[in-house]
MARBA-927171 format. One record per residue: x negated, y, z of N, C-alpha, C in turn; residue in one letter. Coordinates in Angstrom, 2 decimals, decimal comma, always signed. Layout:
N
PT     n.u     n.v     n.w    ca.u    ca.v    ca.w     c.u     c.v     c.w aa
PT       X       Y       Z       X       Y       Z       X       Y       Z  A
...
END
This chain:
132
PT     n.u     n.v     n.w    ca.u    ca.v    ca.w     c.u     c.v     c.w aa
PT  -30,64 +103,99 -118,57  -31,87 +104,12 -119,28  -32,12 +105,59 -119,63  X
PT  -33,33 +106,03 -119,40  -33,71 +107,41 -119,67  -34,19 +107,58 -121,09  X
PT  -33,82 +108,71 -121,67  -34,32 +109,02 -123,02  -35,64 +109,76 -122,91  X
PT  -36,51 +109,47 -123,81  -37,79 +110,18 -123,85  -37,64 +111,43 -124,69  X
PT  -38,33 +112,44 -124,29  -38,32 +113,69 -125,07  -39,08 +113,47 -126,37  X
PT  -38,60 +114,13 -127,40  -39,28 +114,04 -128,70  -40,56 +114,86 -128,69  X
PT  -40,56 +115,96 -127,93  -41,75 +116,82 -127,87  -42,30 +116,78 -126,46  X
PT  -43,60 +116,71 -126,32  -44,16 +116,73 -124,97  -43,84 +118,04 -124,27  X
PT  -43,65 +118,00 -122,96  -43,28 +119,18 -122,17  -44,32 +120,29 -122,29  X
PT  -45,61 +119,95 -122,27  -46,66 +120,96 -122,34  -46,62 +121,72 -123,65  X
PT  -46,15 +121,09 -124,72  -46,09 +121,73 -126,03  -45,05 +122,85 -126,04  X
PT  -43,86 +122,61 -125,49  -42,83 +123,65 -125,47  -43,21 +124,77 -124,52  X
PT  -43,93 +124,43 -123,44  -44,38 +125,46 -122,52  -45,41 +126,37 -123,20  X
PT  -46,27 +125,81 -124,02  -47,27 +126,58 -124,74  -46,63 +127,55 -125,72  X
PT  -45,58 +127,08 -126,40  -44,87 +127,94 -127,35  -44,21 +129,10 -126,62  X
PT  -43,61 +128,84 -125,47  -42,97 +129,90 -124,68  -44,01 +130,91 -124,21  X
PT  -45,14 +130,42 -123,74  -46,20 +131,32 -123,26  -46,71 +132,19 -124,40  X
PT  -46,91 +131,60 -125,58  -47,38 +132,36 -126,73  -46,36 +133,42 -127,13  X
PT  -45,08 +133,07 -127,11  -44,02 +134,03 -127,44  -44,01 +135,18 -126,44  X
PT  -44,22 +134,87 -125,18  -44,27 +135,92 -124,15  -45,44 +136,86 -124,35  X
PT  -46,59 +136,32 -124,70  -47,77 +137,15 -124,97  -47,53 +138,03 -126,18  X
PT  -46,93 +137,49 -127,22  -46,65 +138,26 -128,43  -45,71 +139,43 -128,13  X
PT  -44,69 +139,20 -127,32  -43,76 +140,27 -126,96  -44,47 +141,34 -126,15  X
PT  -45,31 +140,94 -125,21  -46,04 +141,90 -124,38  -47,01 +142,72 -125,24  X
PT  -47,69 +142,09 -126,17  -48,64 +142,81 -127,04  -47,91 +143,82 -127,90  X
PT  -46,73 +143,47 -128,40  -45,94 +144,40 -129,20  -45,51 +145,59 -128,37  X
PT  -45,13 +145,37 -127,13  -44,71 +146,46 -126,25  -45,87 +147,41 -125,97  X
PT  -47,04 +146,86 -125,73  -48,22 +147,70 -125,47  -48,57 +148,50 -126,72  X
PT  -48,56 +147,87 -127,88  -48,88 +148,57 -129,12  -47,89 +149,68 -129,41  X
PT  -46,63 +149,48 -129,09  -45,62 +150,51 -129,31  -45,81 +151,69 -128,38  X
PT  -46,37 +151,46 -127,20  -46,57 +152,54 -126,23  -47,80 +153,39 -126,54  X
PT  -48,77 +152,87 -127,26  -50,02 +153,59 -127,50  -49,86 +154,92 -128,22  X
PT  -49,11 +155,04 -129,31  -49,00 +156,34 -129,95  -48,45 +157,43 -129,03  X
PT  -47,55 +157,10 -128,12  -47,00 +158,09 -127,21  -48,09 +158,62 -126,28  X
PT  -49,01 +157,76 -125,83  -50,10 +158,20 -124,98  -51,09 +159,04 -125,78  X
PT  -51,38 +158,66 -127,00  -52,35 +159,37 -127,82  -51,90 +160,79 -128,12  X
PT  -50,59 +161,04 -128,18  -50,08 +162,37 -128,46  -50,43 +163,34 -127,34  X
PT  -50,60 +162,85 -126,11  -50,94 +163,70 -124,97  -52,44 +163,97 -124,86  X
PT  -53,26 +163,20 -125,57  -54,70 +163,36 -125,48  -55,12 +164,68 -126,10  X
PT  -56,20 +165,30 -125,56  -56,70 +166,53 -126,15  -57,30 +166,26 -127,52  X
PT  -57,36 +167,27 -128,38  -57,97 +167,06 -129,70  -59,44 +166,70 -129,56  X
PT  -59,95 +165,94 -130,53  -61,35 +165,50 -130,52  -62,04 +165,91 -131,81  X
PT  -63,31 +166,25 -131,68  -64,17 +166,50 -132,84  -65,42 +165,66 -132,65  X
PT  -65,91 +165,07 -133,72  -67,07 +164,20 -133,65  -68,27 +164,88 -134,30  X
PT  -69,41 +164,80 -133,63  -70,68 +165,27 -134,17  -71,58 +164,04 -134,30  X
PT  -72,08 +163,78 -135,48  -72,99 +162,66 -135,71  -74,42 +163,12 -135,48  X
PT  -75,19 +162,26 -134,86  -76,60 +162,57 -134,61  -77,45 +161,72 -135,55  X
PT  -78,21 +162,42 -136,38  -79,11 +161,75 -137,33  -80,54 +162,12 -136,96  X
PT  -81,50 +161,66 -137,76  -82,89 +161,98 -137,47  -83,13 +163,47 -137,65  X
PT  -83,22 +164,14 -136,52  -83,56 +165,55 -136,40  -82,51 +166,54 -136,88  X
PT  -81,24 +166,14 -136,90  -80,16 +167,11 -137,12  -78,84 +166,58 -136,60  X
PT  -77,98 +167,54 -136,24  -76,60 +167,25 -135,87  -75,74 +167,51 -137,10  X
PT  -74,70 +166,73 -137,28  -73,80 +166,95 -138,41  -72,35 +166,91 -137,92  X
PT  -71,64 +168,03 -138,04  -72,06 +169,32 -138,59  -72,93 +170,09 -137,61  X
PT  -73,63 +171,11 -138,12  -74,46 +171,91 -137,23  -73,74 +173,17 -136,76  X
PT  -72,54 +173,40 -137,27  -71,67 +174,49 -136,81  -70,23 +173,99 -136,83  X
PT  -69,47 +174,39 -135,83  -68,05 +174,05 -135,83  -67,28 +175,03 -134,99  X
PT  -66,00 +175,17 -135,33  -65,07 +175,99 -134,55  -63,97 +175,07 -134,06  X
PT  -63,68 +175,18 -132,77  -62,65 +174,33 -132,17  -61,78 +175,18 -131,25  X
PT  -60,60 +174,67 -130,96  -59,74 +175,32 -129,97  -60,19 +174,94 -128,57  X
PT  -59,82 +175,78 -127,62  -60,13 +175,49 -126,22  -59,52 +174,14 -125,83  X
PT  -60,16 +173,43 -124,93  -59,76 +172,10 -124,43  -59,98 +170,98 -125,44  X
PT  -60,78 +171,23 -126,47  -61,14 +170,16 -127,41  -62,26 +169,33 -126,80  X
PT  -62,19 +168,01 -127,00  -63,26 +167,12 -126,57  -64,20 +166,92 -127,76  X
PT  -65,47 +167,26 -127,55  -66,48 +167,04 -128,58  -67,25 +165,78 -128,22  X
PT  -67,36 +164,87 -129,20  -68,05 +163,59 -128,99  -69,27 +163,55 -129,91  X
PT  -70,43 +163,41 -129,30  -71,67 +163,23 -130,07  -71,92 +161,74 -130,17  X
PT  -72,15 +161,25 -131,41  -72,35 +159,81 -131,64  -73,70 +159,56 -132,29  X
PT  -74,46 +158,68 -131,66  -75,74 +158,24 -132,21  -75,46 +157,11 -133,19  X
PT  -76,36 +156,86 -134,16  -76,13 +155,77 -135,12  -76,17 +154,41 -134,43  X
PT  -75,52 +153,43 -135,03  -75,47 +152,08 -134,47  -76,63 +151,21 -134,91  X
PT  -77,33 +151,58 -135,97  -78,35 +150,69 -136,50  -79,78 +151,07 -136,11  X
PT  -80,20 +152,29 -136,37  -81,56 +152,69 -136,02  -81,60 +154,20 -135,91  X
PT  -82,61 +154,70 -135,27  -82,77 +156,14 -135,16  -83,78 +156,52 -134,10  X
PT  -84,18 +157,77 -134,13  -85,12 +158,32 -133,17  -84,38 +158,65 -131,88  X
PT  -85,10 +158,93 -130,82  -84,49 +159,30 -129,54  -84,12 +160,78 -129,58  X
PT  -82,86 +161,07 -129,19  -82,35 +162,44 -129,16  -81,53 +162,63 -127,90  X
PT  -81,29 +163,90 -127,58  -80,36 +164,23 -126,49  -79,52 +165,42 -126,90  X
PT  -78,58 +165,78 -126,06  -77,69 +166,92 -126,30  -77,74 +167,79 -125,05  X
PT  -78,22 +169,02 -125,22  -78,31 +169,92 -124,08  -77,68 +171,26 -124,43  X
PT  -76,84 +171,74 -123,52  -76,23 +173,06 -123,69  -77,28 +174,09 -123,26  X
PT  -77,78 +174,87 -124,25  -78,83 +175,84 -123,96  -78,26 +177,20 -123,57  X
PT  -77,29 +177,69 -124,35  -76,62 +178,95 -123,98  -75,12 +178,70 -124,01  X
PT  -74,42 +179,40 -123,12  -72,99 +179,12 -122,93  -72,25 +180,41 -122,61  X
PT  -70,93 +180,38 -122,79  -70,14 +181,53 -122,35  -70,05 +181,56 -120,82  X
PT  -69,80 +182,72 -120,29  -69,67 +182,87 -118,84  -68,53 +181,99 -118,33  X
PT  -68,82 +181,23 -117,28  -67,82 +180,36 -116,67  -67,86 +178,92 -117,15  X
PT  -68,59 +178,65 -118,23  -68,70 +177,27 -118,73  -69,75 +176,52 -117,92  X
PT  -69,53 +175,22 -117,76  -70,49 +174,38 -117,02  -71,56 +173,86 -117,97  X
PT  -72,79 +173,85 -117,48  -73,91 +173,30 -118,27  -73,77 +171,78 -118,37  X
PT  -74,32 +171,23 -119,46  -74,37 +169,77 -119,60  -75,63 +169,36 -120,33  X
PT  -76,02 +168,11 -120,11  -77,21 +167,54 -120,74  -77,03 +166,02 -120,77  X
PT  -77,09 +165,44 -121,95  -76,95 +163,98 -122,07  -78,26 +163,29 -121,71  X
PT  -78,17 +161,99 -121,54  -79,38 +161,17 -121,42  -80,02 +161,06 -122,79  X
PT  -81,34 +160,90 -122,87  -81,96 +160,61 -124,16  -81,51 +159,22 -124,62  X
PT  -81,22 +159,10 -125,91  -80,75 +157,81 -126,45  -81,14 +157,71 -127,92  X
PT  -81,10 +156,49 -128,45  -81,47 +156,30 -129,85  -80,42 +155,55 -130,67  X
PT  -79,73 +154,60 -130,08  -78,83 +153,76 -130,88  -77,54 +153,47 -130,11  X
PT  -76,39 +153,64 -130,80  -75,11 +153,21 -130,27  -74,63 +153,95 -129,02  X
PT  -75,07 +155,15 -128,80  -74,71 +155,91 -127,59  -73,68 +156,97 -127,95  X
PT  -72,81 +157,30 -127,01  -71,83 +158,38 -127,18  -71,90 +159,28 -125,96  X
PT  -71,74 +160,57 -126,21  -71,71 +161,56 -125,14  -70,58 +162,52 -125,47  X
PT  -69,73 +162,81 -124,48  -68,60 +163,70 -124,77  -68,45 +164,73 -123,68  X
PT  -67,93 +165,89 -124,10  -67,61 +166,98 -123,17  -66,37 +167,70 -123,66  X
PT  -65,53 +168,07 -122,70  -64,34 +168,86 -122,99  -64,73 +170,33 -122,82  X
PT  -64,56 +171,11 -123,87  -64,94 +172,53 -123,85  -63,71 +173,36 -123,48  X
PT  -63,74 +173,92 -122,29  -62,55 +174,60 -121,75  -62,65 +176,11 -121,73  X
PT  -63,84 +176,66 -121,96  -64,03 +178,11 -121,91  -64,29 +178,62 -123,32  X
PT  -63,54 +179,64 -123,74  -63,73 +180,22 -125,07  -65,07 +180,93 -125,15  X
PT  -65,70 +180,87 -126,32  -66,98 +181,53 -126,54  -67,90 +180,67 -127,38  X
PT  -69,19 +181,08 -127,43  -70,17 +180,39 -128,27  -71,07 +179,50 -127,42  X
PT  -71,21 +178,24 -127,85  -72,05 +177,25 -127,19  -73,21 +176,94 -128,14  X
PT  -74,44 +177,04 -127,65  -75,61 +176,70 -128,45  -76,19 +175,41 -127,89  X
PT  -76,24 +174,37 -128,74  -76,65 +173,03 -128,36  -78,01 +172,73 -128,98  X
PT  -78,89 +172,09 -128,22  -80,21 +171,73 -128,73  -80,56 +170,29 -128,32  X
PT  -81,51 +169,73 -129,06  -82,16 +168,48 -128,66  -83,48 +168,90 -128,04  X
PT  -83,70 +168,56 -126,79  -84,92 +168,99 -126,11  -86,16 +168,27 -126,63  X
PT  -85,97 +167,19 -127,38  -87,09 +166,42 -127,91  -87,52 +166,88 -129,31  X
PT  -86,64 +167,63 -129,99  -86,91 +168,10 -131,35  -86,38 +169,53 -131,46  X
PT  -87,26 +170,51 -131,36  -86,82 +171,90 -131,28  -86,06 +172,39 -132,51  X
PT  -86,27 +171,77 -133,65  -85,54 +172,19 -134,86  -84,09 +171,69 -134,87  X
PT  -83,75 +170,81 -133,96  -82,42 +170,22 -133,90  -81,52 +171,07 -133,03  X
PT  -80,61 +171,81 -133,66  -79,71 +172,67 -132,90  -78,38 +172,80 -133,63  X
PT  -77,38 +173,21 -132,88  -76,05 +173,43 -133,45  -75,31 +174,47 -132,63  X
PT  -74,28 +175,05 -133,22  -73,44 +176,03 -132,54  -71,99 +175,59 -132,60  X
PT  -71,31 +175,75 -131,48  -69,88 +175,47 -131,42  -69,20 +176,75 -130,92  X
PT  -68,23 +177,23 -131,68  -67,45 +178,38 -131,26  -66,11 +177,86 -130,77  X
PT  -65,81 +178,13 -129,52  -64,55 +177,72 -128,93  -63,63 +178,93 -128,88  X
PT  -62,50 +178,80 -129,56  -61,55 +179,92 -129,59  -60,35 +179,61 -128,71  X
PT  -59,68 +180,65 -128,29  -58,46 +180,45 -127,52  -57,42 +179,85 -128,45  X
PT  -56,54 +179,08 -127,89  -55,48 +178,47 -128,73  -54,64 +179,55 -129,36  X
PT  -54,25 +179,29 -130,62  -53,44 +180,27 -131,35  -52,00 +180,25 -130,90  X
END
């Protein structure tokens, strides 16, 4: 005579699968800080109605600057590099109003003048210095 299992087979398999997923998630989470240490530094510029915040900043070379539009409401704006140091590449974002991000890595030391082509009063300066 065969004995019946007290727990259905699918139930113990589910517990094993869940334990495996938990172990994998822990391993991935433990690896993330090591990857983040290799990432270049980041600075965030918030885009509000007709101004960038901050409107001036100093960063080290190879810093990634991220422009963030508001998530709830706002006017349409863009980010355009108007004047740049010699050797830097020009950039221009798409016009956007809500929930958009635009980023650029600034690799050449010097002064960058940024404008919104839709609102002439909207401008900012970024000074990129060589690493100390």
